[in-house]
C-alpha positions as CSV (number, residue, x, y, z in Angstrom):
1,M,1.4,4.6,37.6
2,R,4.5,2.1,37.8
3,I,6.6,3.5,35.1
4,G,9.6,1.2,36.4
5,I,8.0,-1.6,35.2
6,W,7.1,-0.5,32.0
7,A,10.4,0.8,31.1
8,F,12.0,-2.6,31.9
9,V,9.6,-4.7,29.8
10,A,9.8,-1.8,26.9
11,A,13.5,-2.2,26.9
12,V,13.4,-6.0,26.6
13,G,10.6,-5.8,24.0
14,L,12.6,-3.2,21.7
15,S,15.7,-5.0,21.9
16,L,13.8,-8.0,20.7
17,L,12.3,-6.2,18.0
18,N,15.2,-5.1,16.9
19,G,16.8,-8.4,17.0
20,G,14.3,-9.8,14.6
21,V,12.5,-12.1,17.1
22,L,9.2,-10.8,16.2
23,A,8.4,-12.6,12.9
24,A,4.9,-11.6,12.1
25,E,3.6,-8.1,11.9
26,P,1.5,-7.8,15.7
27,L,-0.5,-4.8,14.4
28,R,-2.0,-3.3,11.5
29,A,-3.1,0.3,11.7
30,R,-5.0,2.8,9.2
31,L,-7.2,6.0,9.3
32,V,-10.6,5.7,7.7
33,Q,-13.3,8.1,7.0
34,G,-16.8,7.7,8.5
35,A,-19.9,10.0,8.8
36,E,-19.6,13.8,8.2
37,G,-17.3,15.0,10.8
38,Y,-15.8,11.7,12.0
39,A,-12.7,9.6,11.2
40,G,-11.4,6.4,12.7
41,L,-8.0,4.8,14.0
42,H,-8.8,1.4,12.9
43,L,-6.4,-1.1,14.5
44,R,-6.2,-4.7,14.1
45,L,-4.1,-6.9,16.5
46,E,-2.6,-10.6,16.0
47,P,-3.9,-13.0,18.7
48,G,-2.4,-12.5,22.1
49,W,-1.4,-8.6,21.5
50,K,-2.9,-6.0,23.2
51,F,-3.2,-2.1,23.0
52,Y,-3.4,0.3,25.6
53,W,-6.4,2.3,26.6
54,R,-5.6,5.9,27.5
55,Q,-5.2,5.0,31.2
56,P,-2.9,2.0,30.6
57,G,-2.9,0.4,33.7
58,E,0.0,-0.9,36.1
59,G,3.3,0.2,34.4
60,G,2.0,1.3,31.2
61,V,2.4,4.3,29.0
62,P,-0.7,5.9,27.3
63,P,-0.8,6.4,23.7
64,R,0.2,9.7,22.1
65,F,-1.4,11.2,19.0
66,D,0.4,14.1,17.1
67,W,-1.9,15.9,14.4
68,S,0.5,18.7,13.8
69,G,1.2,18.0,10.3
70,S,-2.6,17.9,9.2
71,G,-4.1,20.3,6.7
72,N,-7.4,22.4,7.2
73,L,-7.7,21.0,10.7
74,A,-9.0,22.8,13.5
75,S,-9.4,19.9,16.2
76,V,-9.6,16.1,16.6
77,D,-11.3,14.6,19.7
78,V,-10.4,10.7,20.5
79,E,-13.3,9.0,21.6
80,W,-12.2,5.7,23.7
81,P,-14.5,2.6,23.3
82,A,-14.9,0.8,26.8
83,P,-11.8,-1.0,27.5
84,R,-11.1,-4.3,29.4
85,R,-8.6,-5.4,32.1
86,M,-5.7,-7.9,31.2
87,S,-3.0,-9.5,32.7
88,I,0.6,-10.2,31.6
89,S,2.9,-12.1,34.0
90,G,0.7,-10.9,36.8
91,I,0.8,-7.1,35.5
92,D,-2.9,-5.6,34.9
93,L,-3.1,-3.5,32.0
94,I,-6.3,-1.9,30.5
95,G,-6.9,-1.8,26.9
96,Y,-7.9,-3.8,23.7
97,K,-7.3,-6.9,21.8
98,G,-8.3,-7.9,18.3
99,E,-10.0,-5.4,16.4
100,V,-11.0,-1.8,17.8
101,V,-11.6,1.5,16.2
102,L,-11.0,4.7,18.2
103,P,-13.6,7.1,16.6
104,L,-12.0,10.7,15.8
105,R,-14.5,13.6,15.9
106,V,-12.9,16.1,13.4
107,Q,-13.5,19.8,13.2
108,A,-12.3,21.4,9.9
109,Q,-10.9,25.1,9.6
110,K,-12.9,25.4,6.7
111,A,-16.2,23.2,6.1
112,T,-16.4,23.4,2.4
113,K,-12.8,22.0,1.7
114,P,-11.3,18.7,2.3
115,V,-9.2,17.7,5.7
116,T,-5.8,16.0,5.4
117,L,-5.1,14.1,8.4
118,K,-1.5,13.4,9.3
119,L,-1.2,11.2,12.5
120,L,2.2,10.5,14.4
121,A,0.8,7.8,16.9
122,E,3.4,6.6,19.7
123,F,2.3,3.7,21.5
124,G,2.8,0.3,23.4
125,I,1.6,-3.0,22.6
126,C,2.1,-6.2,24.6
127,K,2.0,-9.9,24.4
128,E,4.6,-11.9,26.4
129,I,6.8,-8.7,25.8
130,C,5.7,-5.4,25.6
131,V,7.2,-2.9,22.6
132,L,6.9,0.8,21.7
133,R,5.6,1.6,18.4
134,E,5.5,4.7,16.3
135,E,3.0,4.8,13.3
136,R,2.6,7.6,10.3
137,L,-0.6,7.4,8.8
138,T,-2.2,10.1,6.3
139,L,-6.1,10.4,5.2
140,T,-7.9,13.1,3.0
141,L,-11.5,13.4,4.4
142,N,-13.6,14.7,1.6
143,P,-17.4,16.2,2.2
144,G,-19.8,13.3,2.9
145,E,-19.8,10.0,4.5
146,G,-16.9,7.7,4.0
147,P,-17.0,3.9,3.4
148,A,-16.2,3.1,7.0
149,A,-19.2,4.8,8.5
150,A,-20.9,1.7,10.0
151,L,-17.8,0.4,11.2
152,I,-16.8,3.7,13.3
153,E,-20.5,3.9,14.5
154,R,-20.0,0.1,16.0
155,F,-17.4,1.2,17.8
156,R,-18.9,4.8,18.9
157,A,-21.7,2.9,20.6
158,E,-19.4,1.1,22.8
159,V,-18.1,4.5,23.9
160,P,-19.0,5.1,27.8
161,G,-21.7,7.3,28.4
162,S,-23.5,8.7,31.4
163,L,-24.5,6.6,34.4
164,A,-28.1,7.6,33.6
165,A,-28.0,6.5,30.0
166,A,-26.9,2.9,31.7
167,G,-29.6,3.0,33.8
168,I,-27.3,3.3,36.8
169,Q,-27.7,5.5,39.8
170,V,-24.7,7.7,41.4
171,P,-22.7,5.5,43.7
172,S,-21.7,6.6,47.2
173,F,-18.3,7.1,47.9
174,R,-16.3,6.7,51.4
175,Q,-12.5,5.9,52.1
176,K,-11.2,3.3,54.6
177,E,-7.8,1.6,55.1
178,G,-6.0,2.5,51.9
179,K,-9.1,1.7,49.9
180,L,-11.7,3.7,47.9
181,L,-15.3,2.1,48.1
182,L,-18.0,3.1,45.7
183,K,-21.5,1.6,46.6
184,F,-23.9,1.0,43.9
185,A,-27.7,0.4,44.7
186,P,-29.4,-2.9,43.9
187,E,-31.2,-1.5,41.2
188,A,-27.8,-1.1,39.1
189,R,-28.2,-5.0,38.7
190,L,-24.4,-5.2,38.2
191,E,-23.2,-8.7,37.3
192,A,-19.2,-8.6,36.8
193,P,-18.2,-5.1,37.1
194,D,-15.0,-3.8,36.6
195,I,-13.9,-0.1,36.9
196,F,-10.9,2.2,36.0
197,V,-9.9,5.2,37.8
198,E,-7.9,8.3,36.1
199,G,-6.6,11.0,38.6
200,P,-3.2,12.5,39.6
201,V,-0.1,10.8,38.3
202,E,1.1,10.2,41.8
203,Y,-1.6,7.9,42.5
204,W,-2.3,4.2,41.3
205,F,-5.7,2.5,41.7
206,G,-5.6,-1.7,41.5
207,R,-8.2,-4.0,40.7
208,P,-11.5,-3.8,42.6
209,K,-12.8,-6.3,45.0
210,L,-16.4,-6.9,44.5
211,L,-18.5,-6.8,48.1
212,P,-21.9,-7.8,48.0
213,Q,-24.0,-6.2,50.6
214,A,-26.7,-7.9,52.6
215,D,-29.4,-5.2,51.1
216,G,-28.5,-6.3,47.5
217,S,-26.1,-3.2,47.1
218,L,-22.6,-4.0,45.8
219,E,-19.5,-2.3,47.2
220,L,-16.4,-2.0,44.8
221,A,-13.3,-1.9,47.0
222,L,-10.4,0.0,44.9
223,P,-6.9,-0.1,46.5
224,Y,-5.0,2.7,45.9
225,T,-1.1,3.8,46.5
226,P,0.2,6.0,48.4
227,V,-2.1,4.4,51.0
228,D,-1.3,7.1,53.6
229,Q,-2.6,9.8,51.2
230,P,-6.2,9.6,50.6
231,P,-6.9,11.1,47.2
232,A,-9.2,14.2,46.7
233,L,-12.3,12.8,45.0
234,G,-12.7,15.9,42.9
235,G,-9.9,15.0,41.0
236,L,-10.9,11.5,39.9
237,R,-12.6,10.2,36.9
238,F,-14.4,6.7,36.8
239,T,-15.4,4.2,33.9
240,L,-17.5,1.8,35.0
241,V,-17.6,-1.4,32.7
242,D,-20.2,-4.2,33.2
243,G,-20.5,-6.7,30.1
244,R,-21.9,-4.6,27.3
245,R,-22.8,-1.7,29.6
246,S,-20.5,1.0,30.3
247,A,-20.4,4.7,32.0
248,E,-17.8,7.4,32.6
249,F,-18.5,9.4,35.8
250,T,-17.1,12.0,38.6
251,P,-17.8,12.0,42.0
């Protein structure tokens, strides 16, 4: 992850934001209640603005969520809908644009009592510039289904599942000349796949190159750095996105 690039654009973005150059509010955020045990972080971005995924891409920083001020809360698990790769000034970032809901699986300490969610969210958003943001949001979850249940379920349907659920066989893996190669069988019927890799912080994985094979299979070649230190496959997590299909898997 190339933090140096992010540090530069964030500094520029913050100076512009503090100087009042951003006339319109680029993002609106709120907490919403869904089905029993679920809430959502609902984000609406102005055209052109992007919000980072949990693995933000080249030079980004992942969103951070602090729930420490909440009441009657045992745990919150954030679910991430399938992201997309986007580019700003030749730099790839991974995330969302337009509207997105991050589903939140909420566990109460005492099931019969309301949960008060208090969120401190720190994250970056980008357009031509990148800026760091902080949002403080509060929501009381009462027993039963909330008004945003259908909205949250729509985005829960976009959270990557298993390869088997997506109808895709586990790929084969090999490494060659600073690239990690994943080969998918013809039965996968991949059309325009992208793949995102999470692993040790010292590694960075670039945009995959698609290599169709004579037998109908498809190989995805992922460049990585440092090129002289092949990553251990056991420490990597992959998210495959192909149109409306997506899957998360490990070797």
